Structures are given as structure tokens and as C-alpha cells.
N, CA, C and O atoms as a GROMACS GRO file, in nm:
protein
  476
    1VAL      N    1   0.597   1.411   3.455
    1VAL     CA    2   0.732   1.451   3.415
    1VAL      C    3   0.736   1.465   3.264
    1VAL      O    4   0.685   1.380   3.191
    2GLN      N    5   0.797   1.572   3.219
    2GLN     CA    6   0.813   1.595   3.075
    2GLN      C    7   0.958   1.625   3.045
    2GLN      O    8   1.027   1.693   3.122
    3LEU      N    9   1.004   1.574   2.932
    3LEU     CA   10   1.138   1.603   2.883
    3LEU      C   11   1.123   1.669   2.747
    3LEU      O   12   1.054   1.616   2.659
    4GLN      N   13   1.185   1.782   2.729
    4GLN     CA   14   1.177   1.856   2.604
    4GLN      C   15   1.316   1.871   2.545
    4GLN      O   16   1.402   1.937   2.603
    5ALA      N   17   1.337   1.810   2.430
    5ALA     CA   18   1.466   1.822   2.362
    5ALA      C   19   1.461   1.938   2.264
    5ALA      O   20   1.358   1.962   2.201
    6SER      N   21   1.572   2.008   2.252
    6SER     CA   22   1.580   2.120   2.158
    6SER      C   23   1.725   2.139   2.116
    6SER      O   24   1.816   2.078   2.172
    7GLY      N   25   1.745   2.225   2.017
    7GLY     CA   26   1.880   2.258   1.975
    7GLY      C   27   1.922   2.197   1.843
    7GLY      O   28   2.032   2.225   1.794
    8GLY      N   29   1.837   2.114   1.785
    8GLY     CA   30   1.872   2.056   1.657
    8GLY      C   31   1.867   2.158   1.545
    8GLY      O   32   1.823   2.271   1.564
    9GLY      N   33   1.913   2.118   1.428
    9GLY     CA   34   1.913   2.208   1.314
    9GLY      C   35   1.999   2.155   1.203
    9GLY      O   36   2.041   2.039   1.203
   10LEU      N   37   2.025   2.241   1.107
   10LEU     CA   38   2.106   2.207   0.991
   10LEU      C   39   2.246   2.265   1.011
   10LEU      O   40   2.261   2.384   1.040
   11VAL      N   41   2.346   2.182   0.994
   11VAL     CA   42   2.485   2.226   1.011
   11VAL      C   43   2.572   2.157   0.908
   11VAL      O   44   2.542   2.045   0.865
   12GLN      N   45   2.679   2.222   0.868
   12GLN     CA   46   2.772   2.160   0.774
   12GLN      C   47   2.863   2.062   0.846
   12GLN      O   48   2.886   2.074   0.966
   13ALA      N   49   2.913   1.967   0.772
   13ALA     CA   50   3.008   1.871   0.827
   13ALA      C   51   3.125   1.945   0.891
   13ALA      O   52   3.177   2.042   0.836
   14GLY      N   53   3.164   1.898   1.009
   14GLY     CA   54   3.270   1.964   1.083
   14GLY      C   55   3.220   2.065   1.183
   14GLY      O   56   3.297   2.112   1.267
   15GLY      N   57   3.094   2.099   1.174
   15GLY     CA   58   3.036   2.198   1.264
   15GLY      C   59   2.995   2.139   1.397
   15GLY      O   60   3.019   2.022   1.425
   16SER      N   61   2.931   2.224   1.479
   16SER     CA   62   2.891   2.184   1.614
   16SER      C   63   2.747   2.223   1.641
   16SER      O   64   2.694   2.319   1.584
   17LEU      N   65   2.684   2.148   1.730
   17LEU     CA   66   2.552   2.180   1.783
   17LEU      C   67   2.550   2.139   1.928
   17LEU      O   68   2.620   2.047   1.969
   18ARG      N   69   2.468   2.208   2.007
   18ARG     CA   70   2.444   2.166   2.144
   18ARG      C   71   2.296   2.140   2.163
   18ARG      O   72   2.213   2.229   2.148
   19LEU      N   73   2.264   2.017   2.197
   19LEU     CA   74   2.126   1.979   2.224
   19LEU      C   75   2.098   1.998   2.372
   19LEU      O   76   2.184   1.972   2.457
   20SER      N   77   1.978   2.042   2.402
   20SER     CA   78   1.935   2.059   2.541
   20SER      C   79   1.819   1.967   2.570
   20SER      O   80   1.736   1.941   2.483
   21CYS      N   81   1.813   1.918   2.692
   21CYS     CA   82   1.701   1.838   2.738
   21CYS      C   83   1.650   1.902   2.866
   21CYS      O   84   1.716   1.896   2.970
   22ALA      N   85   1.534   1.964   2.859
   22ALA     CA   86   1.476   2.033   2.973
   22ALA      C   87   1.373   1.943   3.040
   22ALA      O   88   1.279   1.896   2.976
   23ALA      N   89   1.392   1.921   3.169
   23ALA     CA   90   1.302   1.836   3.246
   23ALA      C   91   1.210   1.921   3.331
   23ALA      O   92   1.251   2.023   3.386
   24SER      N   93   1.085   1.878   3.343
   24SER     CA   94   0.990   1.950   3.427
   24SER      C   95   0.892   1.852   3.489
   24SER      O   96   0.879   1.739   3.443
   25GLY      N   97   0.824   1.896   3.593
   25GLY     CA   98   0.727   1.811   3.661
   25GLY      C   99   0.770   1.778   3.802
   25GLY      O  100   0.858   1.843   3.858
   26SER      N  101   0.706   1.677   3.858
   26SER     CA  102   0.730   1.640   3.998
   26SER      C  103   0.854   1.550   4.009
   26SER      O  104   0.844   1.430   4.033
   27ILE      N  105   0.968   1.612   3.990
   27ILE     CA  106   1.094   1.539   3.988
   27ILE      C  107   1.161   1.547   4.124
   27ILE      O  108   1.192   1.655   4.174
   28PHE      N  109   1.182   1.431   4.183
   28PHE     CA  110   1.259   1.428   4.307
   28PHE      C  111   1.408   1.427   4.275
   28PHE      O  112   1.487   1.498   4.338
   29ALA      N  113   1.444   1.348   4.177
   29ALA     CA  114   1.584   1.343   4.134
   29ALA      C  115   1.593   1.271   4.000
   29ALA      O  116   1.519   1.176   3.974
   30ILE      N  117   1.684   1.316   3.917
   30ILE     CA  118   1.715   1.247   3.792
   30ILE      C  119   1.836   1.158   3.819
   30ILE      O  120   1.945   1.208   3.848
   31ASN      N  121   1.817   1.028   3.809
   31ASN     CA  122   1.924   0.934   3.839
   31ASN      C  123   2.024   0.923   3.724
   31ASN      O  124   2.144   0.911   3.746
   32SER      N  125   1.973   0.927   3.603
   32SER     CA  126   2.060   0.919   3.487
   32SER      C  127   1.988   0.980   3.368
   32SER      O  128   1.865   0.987   3.363
   33MET      N  129   2.068   1.024   3.272
   33MET     CA  130   2.013   1.079   3.149
   33MET      C  131   2.082   1.015   3.032
   33MET      O  132   2.194   0.966   3.042
   34GLY      N  133   2.013   1.015   2.919
   34GLY     CA  134   2.074   0.958   2.800
   34GLY      C  135   2.020   1.023   2.675
   34GLY      O  136   1.916   1.089   2.676
   35TRP      N  137   2.092   1.004   2.568
   35TRP     CA  138   2.049   1.048   2.436
   35TRP      C  139   2.052   0.929   2.341
   35TRP      O  140   2.149   0.854   2.337
   36TYR      N  141   1.945   0.913   2.266
   36TYR     CA  142   1.936   0.816   2.159
   36TYR      C  143   1.918   0.893   2.028
   36TYR      O  144   1.885   1.012   2.027
   37ARG      N  145   1.942   0.822   1.919
   37ARG     CA  146   1.914   0.882   1.789
   37ARG      C  147   1.860   0.777   1.694
   37ARG      O  148   1.888   0.658   1.708
   38GLN      N  149   1.783   0.823   1.598
   38GLN     CA  150   1.728   0.735   1.497
   38GLN      C  151   1.739   0.801   1.362
   38GLN      O  152   1.676   0.904   1.335
   39ALA      N  153   1.819   0.741   1.277
   39ALA     CA  154   1.836   0.790   1.141
   39ALA      C  155   1.728   0.728   1.052
   39ALA      O  156   1.674   0.623   1.085
   40PRO      N  157   1.696   0.792   0.941
   40PRO     CA  158   1.593   0.738   0.852
   40PRO      C  159   1.624   0.594   0.810
   40PRO      O  160   1.733   0.565   0.761
   41GLY      N  161   1.528   0.507   0.828
   41GLY     CA  162   1.544   0.369   0.786
   41GLY      C  163   1.632   0.283   0.876
   41GLY      O  164   1.663   0.169   0.842
   42LYS      N  165   1.672   0.339   0.991
   42LYS     CA  166   1.760   0.264   1.081
   42LYS      C  167   1.697   0.247   1.218
   42LYS      O  168   1.600   0.315   1.252
   43GLU      N  169   1.754   0.154   1.294
   43GLU     CA  170   1.708   0.132   1.431
   43GLU      C  171   1.752   0.248   1.520
   43GLU      O  172   1.852   0.316   1.493
   44ARG      N  173   1.676   0.269   1.626
   44ARG     CA  174   1.716   0.369   1.725
   44ARG      C  175   1.841   0.318   1.796
   44ARG      O  176   1.848   0.200   1.832
   45GLU      N  177   1.939   0.406   1.818
   45GLU     CA  178   2.062   0.363   1.882
   45GLU      C  179   2.096   0.457   1.998
   45GLU      O  180   2.065   0.576   1.997
   46LEU      N  181   2.162   0.397   2.098
   46LEU     CA  182   2.206   0.474   2.213
   46LEU      C  183   2.331   0.553   2.176
   46LEU      O  184   2.425   0.499   2.117
   47VAL      N  185   2.330   0.682   2.211
   47VAL     CA  186   2.443   0.769   2.178
   47VAL      C  187   2.532   0.791   2.301
   47VAL      O  188   2.653   0.774   2.294
   48ALA      N  189   2.470   0.829   2.413
   48ALA     CA  190   2.548   0.861   2.533
   48ALA      C  191   2.458   0.859   2.655
   48ALA      O  192   2.337   0.881   2.646
   49THR      N  193   2.519   0.831   2.770
   49THR     CA  194   2.448   0.838   2.898
   49THR      C  195   2.537   0.901   3.003
   49THR      O  196   2.660   0.902   2.991
   50VAL      N  197   2.473   0.955   3.107
   50VAL     CA  198   2.546   1.009   3.222
   50VAL      C  199   2.465   0.978   3.347
   50VAL      O  200   2.343   0.996   3.349
   51THR      N  201   2.534   0.933   3.451
   51THR     CA  202   2.466   0.900   3.576
   51THR      C  203   2.473   1.019   3.672
   51THR      O  204   2.543   1.118   3.647
   52SER      N  205   2.400   1.007   3.782
   52SER     CA  206   2.403   1.112   3.884
   52SER      C  207   2.542   1.126   3.944
   52SER      O  208   2.578   1.233   3.996
   53GLY      N  209   2.620   1.020   3.938
   53GLY     CA  210   2.755   1.025   3.991
   53GLY      C  211   2.857   1.078   3.893
   53GLY      O  212   2.974   1.094   3.926
   54GLY      N  213   2.811   1.104   3.769
   54GLY     CA  214   2.900   1.161   3.670
   54GLY      C  215   2.964   1.061   3.576
   54GLY      O  216   3.043   1.100   3.490
   55SER      N  217   2.931   0.935   3.591
   55SER     CA  218   2.985   0.834   3.498
   55SER      C  219   2.918   0.849   3.363
   55SER      O  220   2.798   0.871   3.353
   56THR      N  221   2.998   0.836   3.258
   56THR     CA  222   2.946   0.854   3.123
   56THR      C  223   2.973   0.731   3.037
   56THR      O  224   3.065   0.653   3.062
   57TYR      N  225   2.890   0.718   2.937
   57TYR     CA  226   2.906   0.615   2.833
   57TYR      C  227   2.884   0.683   2.699
   57TYR      O  228   2.796   0.768   2.684
   58TYR      N  229   2.966   0.644   2.600
   58TYR     CA  230   2.951   0.695   2.464
   58TYR      C  231   2.957   0.579   2.366
   58TYR      O  232   3.036   0.487   2.382
   59ALA      N  233   2.873   0.586   2.265
   59ALA     CA  234   2.885   0.492   2.155
   59ALA      C  235   3.018   0.515   2.086
   59ALA      O  236   3.068   0.627   2.081
   60ASP      N  237   3.075   0.410   2.033
   60ASP     CA  238   3.206   0.422   1.968
   60ASP      C  239   3.203   0.525   1.856
   60ASP      O  240   3.303   0.593   1.831
   61SER      N  241   3.090   0.537   1.790
   61SER     CA  242   3.080   0.626   1.675
   61SER      C  243   3.089   0.774   1.712
   61SER      O  244   3.112   0.858   1.625
   62VAL      N  245   3.069   0.806   1.841
   62VAL     CA  246   3.071   0.948   1.881
   62VAL      C  247   3.180   0.980   1.982
   62VAL      O  248   3.196   1.096   2.020
   63LYS      N  249   3.253   0.880   2.027
   63LYS     CA  250   3.358   0.905   2.126
   63LYS      C  251   3.458   1.008   2.075
   63LYS      O  252   3.502   1.004   1.961
   64GLY      N  253   3.491   1.100   2.164
   64GLY     CA  254   3.588   1.204   2.128
   64GLY      C  255   3.526   1.322   2.057
   64GLY      O  256   3.592   1.425   2.038
   65ARG      N  257   3.399   1.310   2.016
   65ARG     CA  258   3.333   1.420   1.945
   65ARG      C  259   3.213   1.476   2.023
   65ARG      O  260   3.185   1.596   2.017
   66PHE      N  261   3.144   1.390   2.096
   66PHE     CA  262   3.025   1.430   2.171
   66PHE      C  263   3.056   1.431   2.320
   66PHE      O  264   3.136   1.351   2.369
   67THR      N  265   2.991   1.522   2.392
   67THR     CA  266   3.003   1.528   2.538
   67THR      C  267   2.866   1.544   2.600
   67THR      O  268   2.792   1.637   2.567
   68ILE      N  269   2.832   1.452   2.689
   68ILE     CA  270   2.704   1.459   2.759
   68ILE      C  271   2.727   1.520   2.896
   68ILE      O  272   2.830   1.495   2.960
   69SER      N  273   2.632   1.601   2.942
   69SER     CA  274   2.644   1.662   3.074
   69SER      C  275   2.506   1.682   3.134
   69SER      O  276   2.405   1.686   3.063
   70ARG      N  277   2.504   1.694   3.266
   70ARG     CA  278   2.381   1.717   3.338
   70ARG      C  279   2.381   1.860   3.389
   70ARG      O  280   2.486   1.912   3.427
   71LEU      N  281   2.266   1.924   3.389
   71LEU     CA  282   2.255   2.060   3.440
   71LEU      C  283   2.257   2.057   3.592
   71LEU      O  284   2.337   2.125   3.656
   72ASN      N  285   2.169   1.977   3.648
   72ASN     CA  286   2.171   1.949   3.792
   72ASN      C  287   2.079   1.829   3.814
   72ASN      O  288   2.040   1.762   3.718
   73ALA      N  289   2.044   1.801   3.938
   73ALA     CA  290   1.971   1.679   3.969
   73ALA      C  291   1.826   1.680   3.920
   73ALA      O  292   1.762   1.576   3.919
   74LYS      N  293   1.775   1.795   3.881
   74LYS     CA  294   1.633   1.802   3.847
   74LYS      C  295   1.602   1.870   3.715
   74LYS      O  296   1.488   1.863   3.669
   75LYS      N  297   1.700   1.936   3.654
   75LYS     CA  298   1.666   2.023   3.542
   75LYS      C  299   1.689   1.964   3.404
   75LYS      O  300   1.625   2.008   3.309
   76GLY      N  301   1.776   1.868   3.391
   76GLY     CA  302   1.802   1.813   3.258
   76GLY      C  303   1.949   1.815   3.226
   76GLY      O  304   2.033   1.801   3.314
   77GLY      N  305   1.980   1.834   3.098
   77GLY     CA  306   2.120   1.832   3.060
   77GLY      C  307   2.140   1.865   2.914
   77GLY      O  308   2.050   1.915   2.846
   78TYR      N  309   2.262   1.836   2.866
   78TYR     CA  310   2.301   1.875   2.732
   78TYR      C  311   2.376   1.762   2.661
   78TYR      O  312   2.429   1.670   2.723
   79LEU      N  313   2.379   1.773   2.530
   79LEU     CA  314   2.468   1.691   2.448
   79LEU      C  315   2.541   1.785   2.355
   79LEU      O  316   2.482   1.838   2.261
   80GLN      N  317   2.670   1.807   2.380
   80GLN     CA  318   2.753   1.889   2.294
   80GLN      C  319   2.808   1.801   2.183
   80GLN      O  320   2.872   1.699   2.209
   81MET      N  321   2.783   1.841   2.060
   81MET     CA  322   2.824   1.761   1.945
   81MET      C  323   2.920   1.842   1.859
   81MET      O  324   2.882   1.945   1.804
   82ASN      N  325   3.043   1.796   1.849
   82ASN     CA  326   3.146   1.863   1.770
   82ASN      C  327   3.189   1.774   1.654
   82ASN      O  328   3.161   1.654   1.652
   83SER      N  329   3.256   1.833   1.559
   83SER     CA  330   3.308   1.759   1.443
   83SER      C  331   3.198   1.671   1.382
   83SER      O  332   3.220   1.553   1.356
   84LEU      N  333   3.084   1.730   1.360
   84LEU     CA  334   2.970   1.653   1.310
   84LEU      C  335   2.996   1.598   1.171
   84LEU      O  336   3.063   1.659   1.088
   85LYS      N  337   2.940   1.480   1.147
   85LYS     CA  338   2.953   1.410   1.020
   85LYS      C  339   2.814   1.387   0.961
   85LYS      O  340   2.716   1.384   1.034
   86PRO      N  341   2.806   1.371   0.830
   86PRO     CA  342   2.675   1.344   0.770
   86PRO      C  343   2.605   1.223   0.832
   86PRO      O  344   2.482   1.220   0.841
   87GLU      N  345   2.682   1.124   0.875
   87GLU     CA  346   2.621   1.005   0.936
   87GLU      C  347   2.564   1.031   1.075
   87GLU      O  348   2.502   0.943   1.134
   88ASP      N  349   2.585   1.151   1.128
   88ASP     CA  350   2.522   1.188   1.255
   88ASP      C  351   2.379   1.238   1.234
   88ASP      O  352   2.307   1.262   1.330
   89THR      N  353   2.340   1.254   1.110
   89THR     CA  354   2.204   1.300   1.079
   89THR      C  355   2.101   1.202   1.135
   89THR      O  356   2.104   1.083   1.104
   90ALA      N  357   2.010   1.254   1.217
   90ALA     CA  358   1.911   1.169   1.283
   90ALA      C  359   1.818   1.257   1.366
   90ALA      O  360   1.844   1.376   1.387
   91VAL      N  361   1.711   1.197   1.414
   91VAL     CA  362   1.630   1.259   1.519
   91VAL      C  363   1.690   1.214   1.652
   91VAL      O  364   1.708   1.094   1.675
   92TYR      N  365   1.720   1.309   1.738
   92TYR     CA  366   1.781   1.280   1.867
   92TYR      C  367   1.676   1.293   1.977
   92TYR      O  368   1.599   1.389   1.982
   93TYR      N  369   1.675   1.193   2.067
   93TYR     CA  370   1.579   1.188   2.177
   93TYR      C  371   1.655   1.185   2.309
   93TYR      O  372   1.757   1.116   2.322
   94CYS      N  373   1.605   1.259   2.407
   94CYS     CA  374   1.664   1.247   2.540
   94CYS      C  375   1.576   1.157   2.626
   94CYS      O  376   1.454   1.150   2.608
   95THR      N  377   1.641   1.089   2.717
   95THR     CA  378   1.571   1.001   2.810
   95THR      C  379   1.624   1.028   2.950
   95THR      O  380   1.734   1.082   2.968
   96ALA      N  381   1.546   0.988   3.049
   96ALA     CA  382   1.591   1.004   3.187
   96ALA      C  383   1.526   0.899   3.274
   96ALA      O  384   1.411   0.861   3.254
   97GLU      N  385   1.603   0.853   3.372
   97GLU     CA  386   1.549   0.770   3.479
   97GLU      C  387   1.526   0.864   3.598
   97GLU      O  388   1.619   0.928   3.647
   98VAL      N  389   1.400   0.870   3.642
   98VAL     CA  390   1.361   0.975   3.736
   98VAL      C  391   1.294   0.917   3.859
   98VAL      O  392   1.208   0.829   3.848
   99ASP      N  393   1.332   0.965   3.975
   99ASP     CA  394   1.256   0.942   4.097
   99ASP      C  395   1.148   1.051   4.101
   99ASP      O  396   1.179   1.170   4.103
  100VAL      N  397   1.022   1.008   4.102
  100VAL     CA  398   0.911   1.102   4.097
  100VAL      C  399   0.853   1.118   4.236
  100VAL      O  400   0.791   1.025   4.288
  101ALA      N  401   0.872   1.234   4.296
  101ALA     CA  402   0.816   1.266   4.427
  101ALA      C  403   0.835   1.150   4.524
  101ALA      O  404   0.743   1.114   4.598
  102GLY      N  405   0.956   1.094   4.525
  102GLY     CA  406   0.989   0.987   4.617
  102GLY      C  407   0.953   0.849   4.570
  102GLY      O  408   0.980   0.752   4.641
  103MET      N  409   0.893   0.834   4.454
  103MET     CA  410   0.858   0.703   4.399
  103MET      C  411   0.943   0.675   4.275
  103MET      O  412   1.010   0.763   4.221
  104GLY      N  413   0.937   0.553   4.234
  104GLY     CA  414   1.008   0.515   4.112
  104GLY      C  415   1.129   0.431   4.144
  104GLY      O  416   1.133   0.367   4.249
  105PRO      N  417   1.230   0.428   4.057
  105PRO     CA  418   1.245   0.520   3.943
  105PRO      C  419   1.162   0.479   3.821
  105PRO      O  420   1.125   0.363   3.805
  106TYR      N  421   1.136   0.575   3.738
  106TYR     CA  422   1.065   0.554   3.613
  106TYR      C  423   1.148   0.608   3.498
  106TYR      O  424   1.226   0.702   3.515
  107ASP      N  425   1.129   0.548   3.383
  107ASP     CA  426   1.197   0.594   3.262
  107ASP      C  427   1.103   0.684   3.181
  107ASP      O  428   0.986   0.652   3.161
  108PHE      N  429   1.157   0.796   3.136
  108PHE     CA  430   1.080   0.890   3.054
  108PHE      C  431   1.156   0.920   2.926
  108PHE      O  432   1.279   0.922   2.923
  109TRP      N  433   1.080   0.943   2.821
  109TRP     CA  434   1.135   0.981   2.691
  109TRP      C  435   1.087   1.122   2.657
  109TRP      O  436   0.973   1.159   2.684
  110GLY      N  437   1.176   1.198   2.597
  110GLY     CA  438   1.140   1.331   2.553
  110GLY      C  439   1.102   1.335   2.407
  110GLY      O  440   1.108   1.234   2.336
  111THR      N  441   1.064   1.453   2.364
  111THR     CA  442   1.038   1.473   2.223
  111THR      C  443   1.171   1.469   2.148
  111THR      O  444   1.277   1.484   2.209
  112GLY      N  445   1.166   1.448   2.020
  112GLY     CA  446   1.287   1.443   1.940
  112GLY      C  447   1.323   1.578   1.881
  112GLY      O  448   1.238   1.666   1.867
  113THR      N  449   1.449   1.592   1.848
  113THR     CA  450   1.495   1.711   1.778
  113THR      C  451   1.581   1.666   1.660
  113THR      O  452   1.670   1.582   1.676
  114LEU      N  453   1.555   1.722   1.543
  114LEU     CA  454   1.620   1.676   1.420
  114LEU      C  455   1.755   1.744   1.402
  114LEU      O  456   1.766   1.867   1.408
  115VAL      N  457   1.855   1.663   1.379
  115VAL     CA  458   1.989   1.711   1.345
  115VAL      C  459   2.020   1.667   1.203
  115VAL      O  460   2.015   1.548   1.172
  116THR      N  461   2.052   1.763   1.118
  116THR     CA  462   2.087   1.734   0.979
  116THR      C  463   2.226   1.789   0.951
  116THR      O  464   2.251   1.908   0.967
  117VAL      N  465   2.316   1.702   0.910
  117VAL     CA  466   2.454   1.741   0.881
  117VAL      C  467   2.476   1.728   0.731
  117VAL      O  468   2.466   1.618   0.676
  118SER      N  469   2.506   1.838   0.667
  118SER     CA  470   2.528   1.836   0.522
  118SER      C  471   2.677   1.817   0.491
  118SER      O  472   2.764   1.860   0.566
  119SER      N  473   2.702   1.752   0.380
  119SER     CA  474   2.842   1.724   0.342
  119SER      C  475   2.900   1.836   0.259
  119SER      O  476   3.016   1.828   0.219
   0.00000   0.00000   0.00000
């Protein structure tokens, strides 16, 4: 199973970006997805999660600005980021809990995508 994050870039404060997480491989089902971020010199932090049932969690710092969604049970999902702030600057990673060909679940991490918000 591979997770590929994309969609990062440079944006001005107040702008928007949509990150994508594309899943591939022997996926029976994605039980949940999440996004983490790590800013320079800081610990990695959880940004948002979504379960197969549609339940979501958001860090307080992004509530009301970010929206996590799933594409479907096997393909991945998105993180829509609006009203971006300079403090949102970080490398963003997608994660997923996956049932692999009827086994698992297992946790997978994707590649990171850099988001830079200028003031």
C-alpha cells in the first residue's frame, strides 16, 4: 500500500489550498484517514481525521478553516485548507488505517507535501 500526498505549495495568508492523498495497492478498505503536519523545529501534530463512517476530528488550531474528506473506501481523500495563516506552514503528511486484502488493519504513512504560507 502506498499513500501519495500532493497539492502543497506557496500561498499568501488568507488563501486556500487543497491537499490530496492518493492511495494505491492491495487495499480492501480504508478504515480511517488523517493528516499530520510538522513545522520546522516543532513536533509532528495531528491536524484532522475522518473515519469510514464520516466522523471527523480537527485540531483546535484548524477548526472552521480546514475540511477533511474521503474520496471513497479505497482511493484516498483530501484536506481543503482555507483562510491559511503563516503558522500553517509545515510539511503535511497523510496517514491511513487500511485493511489489506482482508488482513490488518495496518497503519500507513504517505510522503509529505510542503505548504508555505507567506504573510
